[in-house]
Each structure stands twice: as structure tokens, then as C-alpha cells.
MARVODO-543685 format. One record per residue (C-alpha): residue number from 1; x, y, z. Coordinates in steps of 0.05 Angstrom, whole numbers, plus 5000, padded with zeros to 4 digits. Each point is the difference from the previous one (the first is absolute). Layout:
<atoms>
ATOM  resi    xx    yy    zz
ATOM   NUM     X     Y     Z
...
</atoms>
This chain:
<atoms>
ATOM  resi    xx    yy    zz
ATOM     1  1920  1824  5422
ATOM     2  4996  5041  4936
ATOM     3  5063  4999  4958
ATOM     4  5020  5030  4934
ATOM     5  5040  4967  4945
ATOM     6  5063  5035  5024
ATOM     7  4989  4970  5070
ATOM     8  4997  4930  4971
ATOM     9  5062  5014  4958
ATOM    10  5037  5020  5063
ATOM    11  4974  4937  5034
ATOM    12  5030  4959  4943
ATOM    13  5066  5036  5010
ATOM    14  4998  4981  5074
ATOM    15  4985  4929  4979
ATOM    16  5062  5002  4954
ATOM    17  5042  5023  5059
ATOM    18  4971  4945  5044
ATOM    19  5013  4947  4948
ATOM    20  5072  5023  4989
ATOM    21  5012  4999  5076
ATOM    22  4970  4930  5007
ATOM    23  5045  4974  4945
ATOM    24  5062  5016  5041
ATOM    25  5016  4950  5056
ATOM    26  5005  5046  5060
ATOM    27  4950  5055  4983
ATOM    28  4925  4998  5014
ATOM    29  4945  5026  4955
ATOM    30  4959  5009  5063
ATOM    31  5049  5055  5021
ATOM    32  4987  5037  4934
ATOM    33  4924  4992  5010
ATOM    34  5005  5028  5070
ATOM    35  5042  5060  4981
ATOM    36  4958  5016  4939
ATOM    37  4937  5004  5042
ATOM    38  4961  4940  4974
ATOM    39  5018  4946  5051
ATOM    40  4938  4999  5043
ATOM    41  4953  5007  4940
ATOM    42  5037  4941  4968
ATOM    43  4993  4957  5062
ATOM    44  4927  5019  5010
ATOM    45  4984  4987  4926
ATOM    46  5032  4931  5000
ATOM    47  4968  4980  5066
ATOM    48  4931  5019  4973
ATOM    49  5006  4947  4945
ATOM    50  4950  4947  5024
ATOM    51  4938  4961  4980
ATOM    52  4955  5061  5011
ATOM    53  5028  5027  4935
ATOM    54  4965  4943  4963
ATOM    55  4934  5018  5034
ATOM    56  5008  5073  4981
ATOM    57  5015  4980  4928
ATOM    58  4939  4956  4996
ATOM    59  4951  5048  5033
ATOM    60  5025  5069  4983
ATOM    61  5040  4991  4936
ATOM    62  5071  5008  4977
ATOM    63  5006  5075  5016
ATOM    64  4984  4990  5073
ATOM    65  5046  4939  5002
ATOM    66  5057  5039  4969
ATOM    67  4991  5058  5048
ATOM    68  4998  4954  5061
ATOM    69  5063  4966  4974
ATOM    70  5034  5068  4990
ATOM    71  5016  4970  4932
ATOM    72  5030  5062  4966
ATOM    73  5050  5008  5057
ATOM    74  5021  4926  4995
ATOM    75  5006  4999  4925
ATOM    76  5041  5064  4997
ATOM    77  5047  4977  5056
ATOM    78  5007  4928  4978
ATOM    79  5014  5020  4928
ATOM    80  5060  5039  5023
ATOM    81  5023  4946  5048
ATOM    82  4996  4942  4951
ATOM    83  5033  5038  4942
ATOM    84  5056  5025  5045
ATOM    85  5012  4935  5038
ATOM    86  5005  4956  4938
ATOM    87  5044  5048  4962
ATOM    88  5043  5026  5058
ATOM    89  5014  4930  5028
ATOM    90  5049  4988  4943
ATOM    91  5032  5068  5007
ATOM    92  5005  4992  5076
ATOM    93  5034  4932  4991
ATOM    94  5051  5031  4952
ATOM    95  5014  5060  5046
ATOM    96  5007  4957  5063
ATOM    97  5049  4953  4964
ATOM    98  5041  5054  4964
ATOM    99  4991  5066  5038
ATOM   100  4978  4980  5071
ATOM   101  5029  5061  5036
ATOM   102  4963  5048  4954
ATOM   103  4931  4969  5005
ATOM   104  5005  4988  5075
ATOM   105  5024  5072  5012
ATOM   106  4938  5027  4966
ATOM   107  4953  4956  5039
ATOM   108  5038  5012  5066
ATOM   109  4985  5075  4993
ATOM   110  4928  4984  4983
ATOM   111  4990  4956  5061
ATOM   112  5034  5050  5048
ATOM   113  4950  5054  4978
ATOM   114  4944  4949  5007
ATOM   115  5015  4990  5074
ATOM   116  4988  5074  5013
ATOM   117  4936  5005  4961
ATOM   118  4968  4937  5028
ATOM   119  5023  5014  5071
ATOM   120  4973  5071  5001
ATOM   121  4930  4973  4991
ATOM   122  5002  4970  5070
ATOM   123  4953  5046  5038
ATOM   124  5017  4982  5071
ATOM   125  5065  4971  5028
ATOM   126  5000  4955  5062
ATOM   127  5036  4939  5026
ATOM   128  4958  4951  4959
ATOM   129  5015  5039  4936
ATOM   130  5075  5002  5015
ATOM   131  5002  4926  5015
ATOM   132  4961  4985  4936
ATOM   133  5049  5041  4959
ATOM   134  5061  4964  5030
ATOM   135  4967  4932  4991
ATOM   136  4984  5015  4927
ATOM   137  5071  5022  4987
ATOM   138  5029  4938  5032
ATOM   139  4954  4953  4961
ATOM   140  5016  5034  4934
ATOM   141  5075  4999  5015
ATOM   142  4997  4926  5017
ATOM   143  4965  4985  4935
ATOM   144  5055  5036  4961
ATOM   145  5052  4954  5031
ATOM   146  4966  4935  4980
ATOM   147  5036  4959  4946
ATOM   148  4961  4982  4937
ATOM   149  4973  4930  4989
ATOM   150  5012  4956  4939
ATOM   151  4956  5013  4940
ATOM   152  4934  4962  5000
ATOM   153  4948  4998  4944
ATOM   154  4951  4952  5033
ATOM   155  4929  5025  4985
ATOM   156  4976  4999  5073
ATOM   157  5064  5036  5021
ATOM   158  4989  5054  4947
ATOM   159  4928  5010  5025
ATOM   160  5023  5012  5072
ATOM   161  5059  5041  4977
ATOM   162  4951  5046  4963
ATOM   163  4956  5005  5062
ATOM   164  5058  5017  5046
ATOM   165  5036  5047  4953
ATOM   166  4938  5042  4984
ATOM   167  4990  5011  5075
ATOM   168  5071  5028  5003
ATOM   169  4989  5041  4938
ATOM   170  4943  5039  5032
ATOM   171  5039  5011  5064
ATOM   172  5043  5062  5000
ATOM   173  5073  4981  5013
ATOM   174  4996  4926  4986
ATOM   175  5017  4982  4928
ATOM   176  4957  4948  4966
ATOM   177  5056  4986  4950
ATOM   178  5049  4989  5057
ATOM   179  4952  4951  5032
ATOM   180  4999  4963  4933
ATOM   181  5076  4999  5002
ATOM   182  5000  4971  5071
ATOM   183  4948  4948  4981
ATOM   184  5038  4981  4937
ATOM   185  4944  5021  4953
ATOM   186  5028  5065  4971
ATOM   187  5039  4967  4943
ATOM   188  4942  4952  4986
ATOM   189  4952  5058  4992
ATOM   190  5048  5043  4960
ATOM   191  5014  4942  4953
ATOM   192  4925  4987  4993
ATOM   193  4988  5073  4982
ATOM   194  5058  4999  4951
ATOM   195  4977  4935  4967
ATOM   196  4925  5017  5006
ATOM   197  4987  4936  5038
ATOM   198  4926  5012  5009
ATOM   199  4989  4940  5047
ATOM   200  5051  5023  5051
ATOM   201  4979  5073  4995
ATOM   202  4927  4981  5012
ATOM   203  5015  4956  5060
ATOM   204  5042  5056  5031
ATOM   205  4945  5051  4983
ATOM   206  4945  4959  5033
ATOM   207  5042  4993  5063
ATOM   208  5012  5075  4999
ATOM   209  4926  5015  4994
ATOM   210  4982  4954  5058
ATOM   211  5055  5031  5043
ATOM   212  4981  5071  4981
ATOM   213  4925  4992  5015
ATOM   214  5015  4967  5067
ATOM   215  5056  5045  5025
ATOM   216  4968  5066  4978
ATOM   217  4942  4987  5049
ATOM   218  5050  4992  5057
ATOM   219  5034  5065  4981
ATOM   220  4934  5037  4995
ATOM   221  4980  4976  5069
ATOM   222  5068  5020  5029
ATOM   223  4995  5070  4970
ATOM   224  4930  5008  5027
ATOM   225  5015  4976  5071
ATOM   226  5075  5012  5011
ATOM   227  5017  5056  4951
ATOM   228  5062  5029  5035
ATOM   229  5028  4932  5020
ATOM   230  4991  4974  4929
ATOM   231  5036  5062  4972
ATOM   232  5056  4990  5050
ATOM   233  5009  4927  4979
ATOM   234  5001  5020  4927
ATOM   235  5050  5056  5014
ATOM   236  5043  4948  5036
ATOM   237  4995  4953  4940
ATOM   238  5026  5054  4954
ATOM   239  5057  5018  5048
ATOM   240  5021  4927  5009
ATOM   241  5000  4988  4925
ATOM   242  5057  5051  4990
ATOM   243  5051  4944  5014
ATOM   244  4978  4963  4938
ATOM   245  5008  5060  4953
ATOM   246  5065  5028  5028
ATOM   247  5042  5008  4936
ATOM   248  5066  4973  5026
ATOM   249  5002  4926  5017
ATOM   250  5050  4946  5016
ATOM   251  4983  4930  4977
ATOM   252  5008  4950  5057
ATOM   253  4978  4936  4964
ATOM   254  4982  4981  4929
ATOM   255  4955  4948  4969
ATOM   256  4997  4969  4931
ATOM   257  4935  5008  4960
ATOM   258  4970  4952  4949
ATOM   259  5044  5030  4945
ATOM   260  5064  4988  5039
ATOM   261  5009  5074  5016
ATOM   262  5026  5025  5067
ATOM   263  4951  5048  5033
ATOM   264  5002  5032  5069
ATOM   265  4964  4961  5056
ATOM   266  5017  5041  5062
ATOM   267  5024  5073  4999
ATOM   268  5015  5052  5053
ATOM   269  4997  5076  4995
ATOM   270  5068  5034  5003
ATOM   271  5028  5071  4995
ATOM   272  5012  5026  4929
ATOM   273  5072  5013  5022
ATOM   274  5009  4925  5014
ATOM   275  4967  4979  4935
ATOM   276  5042  4953  4957
ATOM   277  4999  5038  4934
ATOM   278  4977  5068  4976
ATOM   279  4947  5025  5050
ATOM   280  4975  5052  4950
ATOM   281  4987  5044  5060
ATOM   282  4987  5066  4964
ATOM   283  4948  4973  4951
ATOM   284  4970  4957  5056
ATOM   285  4988  5062  5043
ATOM   286  4969  5036  4941
ATOM   287  4953  4941  4987
ATOM   288  4981  4998  5074
ATOM   289  4981  5074  4996
ATOM   290  4959  4985  4937
ATOM   291  4964  4943  5035
ATOM   292  4988  5043  5061
ATOM   293  4971  5056  4956
ATOM   294  4956  4950  4962
ATOM   295  4961  4987  5065
ATOM   296  4987  5074  5009
ATOM   297  4971  5002  4929
ATOM   298  4956  4939  5013
ATOM   299  4978  5028  5067
ATOM   300  4981  5066  4967
ATOM   301  4959  4963  4948
ATOM   302  4967  4959  5056
ATOM   303  4982  5062  5040
ATOM   304  4960  5030  4943
ATOM   305  4925  4991  5004
ATOM   306  4975  4950  4950
</atoms>
């Protein structure tokens, strides 16, 4: 696929959007990839990373190796993802702790629009597709109700946390960051990034690479053989995730973290009119509209020929 510099710049912007989404526990970078029109190319590119690349490099040279790898695509996208994820993780943590209604309102609007754009790509509706959509929604909803585990910085645990979270990160609707929260690895990773703990970051990264290379092959096979059913499940995932990012919550139980701070353990979604405090309804609605409109912009960029 022939691309110009502007195309790669736009790819990096999409990577920035993916990284920002993945930094928020409840939002999936896979959703952004899907809406912006790069999801299947991303999955195909990742799944094609195998030992044959080494053979190509040895026999045909670096240029052939790089083309087979789709290297320009990966570099442009990953540059945006890494820069955004590392920088936005701190901002996301601040916003969630200090302005939760505002950030969740923006992402709620974004995810609602995502349901429409992913769902409309289902080419044929039948009973199997409908059942798959409902199953995906129920699974995602159940995941959003799970309490988080205690923090754990064991190296083997971090490896598997990376492998599991990266699978969620490339699935539209299921948040990799939220999976890290459930597993009890979100704070460990955010602290490692903040303190530049290279050992922990590398262990997590290796686990993520292993998980990514394995799971991308499964997704590629599903898209090839069960395209509509796979899309239905992904649409269900996105729909079911709305419970997690509903802006107005009531805390049911609390837990004490390692610093002695009280943080929510279990929450339930409630009406803004029953919210204990200022629901900030007007600005929340505006931010939902902004989030909704953002998806239209990303979809327009994704629909352009590259």
C-alpha cells in the first residue's frame, strides 16, 4: 500500500487517539482503531510477524523485510500510541480522580457513536449474529462489574498481566487499562512509568508482545472465517462497556490502597438526578456531544483512501 508523508502523519494521530483511549480504564484503543479504518490492517500486520521475516531479511535484504513487516505503518502508529499512552496516563489519572464526570461524559459520547459505526459494518443479520451481539454485550457488562484485585508487582504476574491486557486493548469495547485495574496491575504499571522502572516496564512489555502476537492470529482467523459474527461480538463488547463509563456512579464499597487512601471498590451506575453532589449535567451533555462528534471525524479520516 503506497502512502504519502501526510498519510503516515494521520496514522500517528490515530495512534495518539488509541494511546489516549487505552490510558483510560474503561475505554479501548481497539475501538478507535476500528472506527478510524485501520483495525483489520493492524490485526493482519501483527499476525504476519513470524519467523519467515528472518528468512526474508537474510535472503532478500532489509527493504523486502521491511515491506513484508509493513514497517512504516507500525512505526507511525506505535510512535503515536507510545507517546500518547505514557503522557496521557498521568493526565487520565488526574482527571478520573478530580473531574470524573467530565472525562467519563466525553468518552460515553465517543463509545455511543462507536456502537453505530462498528455495528453498521455487519453485512448480514441473522439469528447467530444477534445471539453473538447479545453474548458480547453480556460478557463486557459482566467484566465492568468485577471488583479490582489487590496490587501485585510479582514479575511473573506482570508478564501475564501484560499478555492479558494487550488482548483487551486490541478488542473494541474492552479496555486494556480496566483489565489492569481488575487484575491489580494498573497502579503498578503507572508507578513504573512514573518512576521509569525499566525492569518492570520490560517484563510487562514482553508479556504484551507475546499476547499480541498470539491473539492477533486468532482475530485474523475469526475475521476471515466468521466476519459478521466477529463484528457482532465486538459491537456487543462496546455496548456492554457503557456501564463502566457511565458518568454518574454510586460507590457501594471502598478499599484502602498501599498509601492508606480510600478508593472505590464496587460502584453502580445511577441517574444524574440521584447523584450525591453536583451532577454537572449541562457540561456533561456538551462533552458527550463532543465525544460523539469526535467519532464522526475519526470515521471520516478512516474512510479516506490512503
